[in-house]
N, C-alpha and C positions, 0 to 999 in steps of 0.2 A: 754220439748216438742220441743224446738228450736234446740236441739243437732242434727247435721247432716242434718238439713233442708236446701235445696237449692231452689233458685228461677230461673225458666226459663222465660226469657223475650221473648215474642212473639210480634215482632214489626209490626204486620199486623192487619188490621181490622177483627173483629169477629162479626157476626150478629147472634143474638139469634133467636129462633123460633118465638118469639113475635115481632120480627122486630127491636129490639134495636141493634145498632152497637157500639161496643167498639172500639176505635181507636187502642188499643193494649191490650195485656193480660200479667198478671204476674201469673205464676203457681208455687205454692209451692209443693215440692216433696222430697221424701227421697228414697234412694236406698241401697240395701245390695247385696254384691257379685259383680261379673263382667260379663258383656255381652260377650259371647263367639264369636269366629271368624265368625261363621255362623249366629250369632244374633238370635238364636232360643231357647235360654234357659231362656227367660223372664217369670216371674210370676207377674201377676197384682193383687194387693189387692185394693179393693174399700171399703171406710169407710162408717159408718152409720151416722145418723143425726148430732150428736154433736162431731163426730170424727175428726181426722186430719191425716196428712201424716205420723206421727211417729207410724206406725202400730206395731212396736215392743213393744210399751207401752200399747196398748190395745188388742193385739193379742199375748202376750208373750208366751203362752203355745204352739203356733204353730211354734215358732222359736227355741225351745229348741232341744236338741239332738234327742229326739224321736218324734219331731213334723213333720209337713207337709212341712215346708219351710226350705230350706238348702242353706244358702249363699255360702257355699263352692262349690256348683254345679250350683246354679241358680242365675239369675240376677233378684232380687225382687224389684218391683217398687210400691210405693203408693204415690198418689198425693192428695192434698187437692182440694175439688170440687169448681167449679165456684159458687160464691155466699156465700161462707163461710167466716169466720172471722179469719182464721188461715194462711193467707199468699197469697192465690190465690185471684185474683180480686173479690172483694165483697163489702159489704156496708161500710167497713172501709178502702178500698184501691181504688186507681184510682180516676177518676174524678166524678164518680157517688157515692154520699155519702148518708148514712142514708136511709130514706124512699123513696128516688128517685131511689134507685137501682131497675132495672127492674126485672120482673118475669122471671125466667129461668125454664128449664125443665130437666128431667133426660137425655134426648137426647142431650141437650146443654152441660151437664156435660161430657158426653161420647165424644163429639166432641172435647172438650178441652183436655181430656185425650189422645185422638188420636194425637193431636198436640204435646203433650209432648213425647209420645212414638215414634213418627216420628223423633223428634229432638234427641232422645236418640239412634236412629238407630235400634230400635227393629223391626225385620222382622217377628217374629213368637212368639206367647204367649203360652208357655207350659201349663199354668194353670191360670185361672182367678177366683178369689174367693171374695165373699162379703156376708154380712148379712144385712137384713133389707134394708135400702136405698142403701147400697153397693150391695146387691143382685139385686136390680132393675137396677143398672148400668151394672152389669155383664150380665144380661139378654139382655139389649140393645146392649152390645158389641157383643153378639153372632149373632145378626141380622144385625148390622151395619158394622161389620169388619170381614174379613175372617181370621185374624191372630190367633184367639183363637182356640186352639186345644182340650181343655178340661176345664170344669168349675164346680164350686161348689157354688150353690146358697142356702142361708140359710134364713129361716123365712121370706118369702115374697111370692107374687103370681104373676100371669100374669098381673094384673092390681090392682090399689089401690081400695079397696072395699068401699062401702058406709059407713060401720062401721068405717074403718080407717079414712076416710075423715071427718066423723062427729067428731071424737076425735080431729083431727087436727084443725078443725074449732073452736071447743070449746076452745082449747089452744090459737088460734090466737085472739079470741074475748077478752080473758083475757089480752093479750098483748096490743091490741088496747085501752083497758080501762086504762091501766097504764103500760108503757114499763118495768119498774123495778119490781113492785109487780106482774104484769101480767106474766113476764117471769118466776118468781119464782113459781107462781101458775101453769103455763104451765108445768114446769118441774115436779112438784108434781103430776099433773094429769098423766104425762107420766110414772113416776115411778110406779104408781098403775097398769097401763096396761103392763108395762115391766116385772112385776113379776107375782106371782099367789097368790090366796087366801091361799093356803096351806103354801107357803113360808112365807107369812106375819104372819100367825097364829103361825107357829113354831118359827119364829124369835122374834116376839113381843108379841103375845097374847094380853092380856089387862094389861100388866105390866106398872106401872107408871115409868116415867123418874126419875132416881136417883137425889135427891136434889130438885125435883119439883113435888109435889104430885098432882098438878093441870094439869099436862101434861103427856100424855101417851107416851111410847117409840115410838110407830108408828108415832105419831104426831111430835115428836122431829126429827125423821129420815126424814120425808118428808120436814119439815122446813129446815133442814140442807141441803138436796139435792137441794132445791130451791135456797138457798143462795149461795151454791157452784157454780151452773150454772150461776147465775147473775154475780159472780166474774170473770168467765172465758169466757163467751159467749156474743153474741150480740142479742138484741131483733129483729132487722130487719132481721138478718141472720136466726133466728129461723122461722120467718114468711116466708121468701123466700124459705127456704129449705123444710118446710112442704108443701108449695104450689107446689114445684117441685115434691115432693112425690105424691101429689094428681094428678099431670099430668101423672103419670105412667100408661100406657096402651100400652102394646107391639103391640096391633093390630091397634092402632090409625093410620088411613090413609093408612093401608097396606092390609086390607082384614080381614078375620075371624081369630080367634085364631088358629083354626086347620090349616089353610093355612099358617099362619106365622110361627108357632112353629113346624109344621110338617116338614118344610124345614131345621130346625136346627138339624143336624145329628151328631154333635160332642158329645162325651160322656158327659153327664150332670148329676151330683149328685145334687139332690134336697133334702135338709135336713130340715125336720120339727122338731118342738119341742113339745113334748106331752102336756105341760101345757101352751102353748102360747095362750093368749086370745086376742092378737092384730092382729096377722096373723095366723089364725087357721090352724092346720095341713091339713085340707081338701083342703086348697088353694095350698099347696105344692104337695099334692097327684095329684091334677088336673094338675098342671104345669108339673110334671114328665110324666104324661100320654100323654100330648099334644106334648112333644118333640119327634123327630124322634128317639132319642137314650137316653131316660131319665131313671134314677134310683131314686126311692124314698126310703129314709131311715129315721127313726124317732129316734131322740135323746130323751131318757126317762129321764126327769128331772122335779123337782118341782120348778125350778128357773124361769119359764116363758120365755118370749121373750128374756130376757137378758142372757139366758143360753149360747148363742153363744159367749158371752164375759166372760164366767165363766167356762163352762164344757169342757175344752180343751182336756183332755184325751179321753172323749167320742167322741169329734169331730174328733180327730186323728184316733180313732178306726173305725169310720164310713168311713172316707176317705180311710183307708187301705182296708176295705171291698169292697169299690167301685173300688179300683185299682185291686183287685183280680177278680172282675166281668169283668172288662175290659180285663184282661189278659186271662180269661177263654173263652172269645168270639173270641179271635184271632186264 
């Protein structure tokens, strides 16, 4: 994950929406391709909850020859979000350590990303793309910055729903009870909502784990996923990033959803996932309708919410369909 990761040092104070001021920032990021002379060929990728700046590792199918992202033509940028544990100022970096790290919002994350893109000299963003928490960032970009010319938002809505907040709160309560075991339990809860009943049934059924007749395959899978996240992630980061997601409400302090999103007239592809039980497709349909120039397409998959990290050919096909719609409108 560290291959190609760079750190931008921002030697100026940064104040969050909650009023906390960092004396300086470190922003971890990775780029592919070269910024052209007019500085308008940038593509911005925003990552999900436990993601990081190395987007080619978790979005590999979008970087291949038939994908959406083309480093020979585009200047592709992905940065690690404020509050994460993968290089950007967060609970493991800077002067604010552990549980003392302040609450941050999606808008705080976007402002940090703006600082980075300003430093890189980006004048225009050809495409901004993100799924889940990444999609929340892209949505805020479309309101907070005029540089975005086109966007692809996947598996999220105009605001974090009571359903999603409830799931996040249950995960946080597990972490509060025990940072290590709780983080494992939070990840296991997450994996249930990231997939679908049909995918679990097809993959695991009621089969026992080989070599352990007292454990089912599905139990072994969840235990493994929990241990894996504990080994690579930070409990305070998980708490702060889920709180940031709970802050997501594009209308907050701006007016009605219709007023705010109706003013966003850049082409916007909103991609729903048919089996998503975390961010229901109805949320994406509503979001597309509220945009001044929104298009809703649905990815048919049994993989649930995580389909945006799995079903790359279908995502590319949806994006190609979106491009054709844009060209037909010209």
